[in-house]
C-alpha positions as a Markdown table, in Angstrom:
| # | Residue | x | y | z |
|---|---|---|---|---|
| 1 | Val | 98.5 | 82.4 | 99.4 |
| 2 | Val | 99.1 | 83.4 | 102.9 |
| 3 | Trp | 96.5 | 84.3 | 105.5 |
| 4 | Pro | 98.0 | 86.7 | 108.1 |
| 5 | Gln | 96.0 | 87.4 | 111.2 |
| 6 | Ser | 97.7 | 90.5 | 112.5 |
| 7 | Val | 99.5 | 93.6 | 111.4 |
| 8 | Gly | 102.8 | 92.1 | 112.7 |
| 9 | Gln | 102.4 | 89.0 | 110.5 |
| 10 | Val | 101.7 | 91.2 | 107.5 |
| 11 | Gln | 104.9 | 93.2 | 108.3 |
| 12 | Glu | 107.0 | 90.0 | 108.5 |
| 13 | Leu | 105.6 | 88.6 | 105.3 |
| 14 | Ala | 106.1 | 91.9 | 103.5 |
| 15 | Ala | 109.7 | 92.1 | 104.7 |
| 16 | Leu | 110.4 | 88.6 | 103.5 |
| 17 | Cys | 108.8 | 89.3 | 100.1 |
| 18 | Tyr | 110.9 | 92.5 | 99.8 |
| 19 | Arg | 114.1 | 90.7 | 100.6 |
| 20 | Cys | 113.4 | 87.9 | 98.1 |
| 21 | Arg | 112.1 | 90.4 | 95.5 |
| 22 | Val | 108.7 | 88.6 | 95.3 |
| 23 | Pro | 105.6 | 90.6 | 94.4 |
| 24 | Met | 102.9 | 91.0 | 97.0 |
| 25 | Val | 99.2 | 90.9 | 95.9 |
| 26 | Pro | 96.7 | 92.0 | 98.6 |
| 27 | Phe | 93.3 | 90.5 | 98.8 |
| 28 | Gly | 90.8 | 92.0 | 101.2 |
| 29 | Thr | 87.1 | 91.1 | 100.9 |
| 30 | Gly | 86.9 | 90.3 | 97.2 |
| 31 | Thr | 84.7 | 93.3 | 96.4 |
| 32 | Gly | 87.0 | 94.8 | 93.8 |
| 33 | Leu | 86.0 | 94.5 | 90.1 |
| 34 | Glu | 89.4 | 95.6 | 88.6 |
| 35 | Gly | 91.1 | 92.2 | 88.8 |
| 36 | Gly | 93.7 | 93.2 | 91.3 |
| 37 | Val | 94.3 | 89.6 | 92.5 |
| 38 | Asn | 95.4 | 88.6 | 89.0 |
| 39 | Ala | 99.1 | 88.1 | 89.7 |
| 40 | Val | 100.3 | 88.3 | 86.1 |
| 41 | Gln | 104.0 | 88.3 | 87.2 |
| 42 | Gly | 103.6 | 85.8 | 90.0 |
| 43 | Gly | 103.9 | 86.6 | 93.7 |
| 44 | Val | 102.3 | 85.9 | 97.0 |
| 45 | Cys | 98.7 | 86.7 | 97.6 |
| 46 | Phe | 98.1 | 88.2 | 101.0 |
| 47 | Asp | 94.5 | 87.1 | 101.8 |
| 48 | Leu | 93.5 | 89.6 | 104.5 |
| 49 | Ser | 90.0 | 88.1 | 105.1 |
| 50 | Cys | 91.0 | 86.8 | 108.6 |
| 51 | Met | 91.8 | 90.4 | 109.7 |
| 52 | Asp | 88.2 | 91.3 | 110.3 |
| 53 | Thr | 88.2 | 93.3 | 113.5 |
| 54 | Ile | 86.5 | 96.6 | 114.0 |
| 55 | Ala | 89.2 | 98.5 | 115.9 |
| 56 | Glu | 87.3 | 101.7 | 116.8 |
| 57 | Leu | 83.8 | 103.0 | 116.3 |
| 58 | Ser | 82.8 | 106.6 | 116.9 |
| 59 | Leu | 79.1 | 107.3 | 117.1 |
| 60 | Glu | 79.9 | 111.0 | 117.7 |
| 61 | Asp | 81.4 | 111.7 | 114.2 |
| 62 | Phe | 80.2 | 108.5 | 112.4 |
| 63 | Ser | 83.8 | 107.2 | 111.8 |
| 64 | Val | 85.1 | 103.7 | 112.1 |
| 65 | Thr | 88.6 | 102.1 | 112.0 |
| 66 | Val | 88.6 | 98.6 | 110.6 |
| 67 | Glu | 91.0 | 95.9 | 109.4 |
| 68 | Pro | 91.0 | 95.1 | 105.7 |
| 69 | Gly | 88.9 | 91.9 | 105.9 |
| 70 | Val | 85.8 | 93.5 | 107.4 |
| 71 | Thr | 82.7 | 93.0 | 105.3 |
């Protein structure tokens, strides 16, 4: 399990996994019910819960841009 805290860290970790042919398993806030974190073929779990910033909020059109760990 790795806990990246920025997009740059995710990019570096993803590039390393790609080079080493290691599967990547993303984990955001744990709200999924489909068992996506079940790494049946092994791999590295990217726990994105530390990436919990609200990047942009528009009250005008009710849209928001968030990182994957926002609850």
